[in-house]
Each structure stands twice: as structure tokens, then as C-alpha cells.
N, C-alpha and C positions, 0 to 999 in steps of 0.2 A: 492553555495551559502550555500551547507547541511553542506563544512563542516564548515563553519563557527557560525552554528545551532547546543547548547548545548542539545539535544534531551532529556538528561539523566533531566536535568536542569525542558525545557521543562515538562515529568509529572511528574515533582517531584511537583514544580511550580502548573499543571493543576490537583492531588493530584487523580495522573493515577499511583497505583504501581503495580509496576514492578521487574523482580528478570531479571539477569542478565549473560550469559554465551560467558568469550570470546572465542573466536579461530582461527584456519584459514581460506583463505579466502575462502567462497564458491561460487562459482560463476553459478554453474549448479546444478540441481536436481542430474545427474551423481556423482560432486561434493559431495553433501551433505552425498551421501555413506558413506562417509570413516570419518564424524564427529561423534564424540558421540555425542552428544546432553545429558542433564542429566537436561533439563526444564522438566516443567510441563508439554505438551498443545501439541495441533494438530498441528502436520509443520505446513508451508504455503506455499506454491508457490504464489505468481505474475508474472501478468503480462498482459505488453500495450499492446494494441490492436487495430487500426484505423483500419476504412474500407477508401474504393476513395474518398469516401467526405470530408476525414478528420476529418470523428467524433474517439474521443477518448475515451478511455474505463479503466482503469486499475482494472480488476479483482485479488481476494484473494480468493484460492481455498483450501482444500483438498490435501499439496501434494501430497498423494496417488490415486488423481482421478485424471481420463481422462478429459482433456482439451475439450469440444467438444464446437468447435468453434460456429459454424453452432446455437446452442442453441443457445450459449452467444452473439451470434449479436440478436437474434430473442428478447433475455431479452435486450439486450438493447436500440432496434429500432433502429440498423445498418444496411449498409448492409453488403457481406462480407466481414470479417476478415482475418486482414493480420496485424504481428507482427511487430516495430516499430521497428524502429533504434538508429542506440544512441547515434543520434542529436535529435531524440526526447524529446530522456527522456530525456536530460539535457534541451528542452528549455521548454518544459512542467511540470517537475517534478520534474529538479534538481539535477538531478541523474545520476550511471553510470552504466551498465550491471553487474548485479550478485547483483544490490545492493539496486533492488526493495521494496518496503516495503510500505503497508496504510499508514504509516505515509509522505510517502513525499508530500500525494495529498496537503502537507501543502501552497507547497511553488508553485500549479496548482491558481496567481491566476488573471489570467484569465478565471476561471469556462470555461474551456476547454473540464474536462476530465471527464467523466461519471463513479462512481464507484458500483465494483457490489462485496456483498460477498458472500459466503457459508453460506446457509444458514440453517449450521451444527456447525458456529460457536455462534451460539446465545447464551449470558451468558458461553459461557466458555473460557477455556484460549486455547491462541492462539502462537504457538514460529512464530515471523519473527526477519528482522534485523532490524535494530536503524539509518538506513540512511549509515550505512556501511554495508558492508559481513563477515568482519571482528569479528562480534560476532549476536548473537541473543539476543531476553528480551524473555519472556513470559510473556502477560496480557491475563488481563481480557476484549474481547474488542468485543462492541458491534456502532446497528448505531448510534444511541443516544450518544455514547460516540464516536466516530470520529466524526461526525457532531459537538458535543463539541470542541470536542480536534482542530474542521479546527478552529472555529472563534474564539477561548480562543487565538491563536498561530497565530495572526497575528504581536502581537503587536513581535514574537522574530526574525525577519526580514526585510530589508527594502522593502521589499514590499506595496503599499499604500493598506492603507484596504477601497476606494474606495469602496466595494461591500461587504455586509453581506457572509454569505455563506450560504442561504435556501435552498438546491439541494435538498431538502424532494426525487423527484423523480428524481435524481439524482444515492443516493443510494440506490439498490435496493439489494435481496436476491437475490441470485444462488439456480435453484429451481434444 
């Protein structure tokens, strides 16, 4: 489904300014070392995690920070974390490995995924994938912008807008 969504048009329609740079596919942090990104902003890594009780979390953090899974689990209120498999990525975020982005939270129509952002992103530009790993976009992101994005993007895909998106406590800042 992510292939059928024109994320650039969604961002334009929602008046979220962005800059785009096309590049070769990036599947990992290691791959990113071979790609020169000229966009302004903080490079982001995104982790899709779960605990044994099938609680799911999407973590967006500075690419150069170490992911402390124990601390992240505490902030989510989850048990011990592990990384989700490609089937879970597709089921809950409609995305393939290497293309994970905070934008794919728009596909979580069942509201199963909590979101955790690096608190240093507040009011700053971040560099993320636009639902595919062959490009990057730079945009200024904040928790209210993310919530607005998810609420407003429902008409862009075939998901029943049965629930609004009052995540409130589900979107928190990584400290």
C-alpha cells in the first residue's frame, strides 16, 4: 500500500514543507556511509521494536546515537525489546526493511504502534525516508506535526477511518 500513496502530494496537501534528494538504496546504517546527503537536518534512524507481549514501538532517533533498548523499553512501558521481522513491518507499518520512516505510522490503522521521538528533534529539521529507501527528505518535525499528519492523511489510503488518532501518550520523547 505504501507504493500507492504519493507521500509528496500528502505532505504538500498538508502544507508540510520538505526538500527531496534521490540516491541509491540505503538498507542500513552501514549503507548510509556510502551516500552523501546534502539536505539540511539531522540524519534519523528508525527502529521497529516489540516485546514478548506483542507491544509494538517505532523509535526515531539521531542516526549517530546508540539505541539503548532497555531505556527505550522503560519509556514505552514495555518488557524486554527485540526487533520486528519483515512480516511485522509489512503488517503494521506497510513498509519493507530499510524504508522505515516515522511517516509510515499513517498505515497503523489499528493503533497498535507507539511512537518515540528523540527529544532533540523538537523544532529541528530531520532527514528521513519518504516511504522508500531510494530517497531522503528533510522536514521540520514535531510531535504535534506528526499527530496532525496521521490524523489528516487518512483520506489518502484505503483504511477505514473508524478511529481518530488521539495517541497523546503513545507519542513521547526519547530522553
